[in-house]
Phi, psi and omega in degrees: 000335183293332181292336185269000181297322180295318179296319180296316181294320179296313180293323177293319176297318177298317178298318178296322176295317180295316180292320180294332178293341179275339188243327185268134177284158177271128181236137178223161177251121179233119180056038178081004181244141175281132177239125179247129178239169178300145183293141176267110184280130178265121177248189182294317182288324177295321180295320179292326178291327175296321179295319178296319177296321178300313179293323179296323183283316189264353181296321177296324179292319179296317177297321178298315179297319178295321179293321177296318177299319177295320178300313180287335172297322177285320181297326182291345178271351181264124183297330181293330177296317179294322177298320177298313178299316180295324178294320179293316179299319180293322180293331181256017179300123181087346179235041181300325179299327180291315178300313183293325178293315179298313182296317181296318180292318179294316178297316181296319180294313183293324182280332182268317184274322186255004183050052188245035190282318182292316176297338179293342178302333179298329183266348183304307183298325179294310181294319179296321177298318179295316181297317179295323176291336176284351177104005178275166180268176183294326180297315179299316180296319179292320179296322181290311185288300182290318182297318181285337178282323182284329184301000000 
């Protein structure tokens, strides 16, 4: 039953937002002034159109992530890829902090200055593989890759 708590909280929050849209007015700040307009009521048909918009916006990203996963699934079967990973790990032996600092700074720079965050997903499995081979855990790898991209 504990596994379903996240789903329950999400559905309850969604229900509260829908009910709140019928009673609370929409307020925005324009040029330093509060503007209140009539509430935009969310109904069943409006909610389904939001779901359709959600799939239309995020489906290319989902397909991209699946394609990257397929690419690295094939790469892991090639022995030269493992040799490349081992060579990088050997080159940074004793200086793991340097590798992680360089990757974190490059990812943060590319995602913040160049708005290059979604294409960086292509490098995530490679960097995560190197970090795991260096002896760090999955949490550290996720914090470095995703955390530096989001920052």
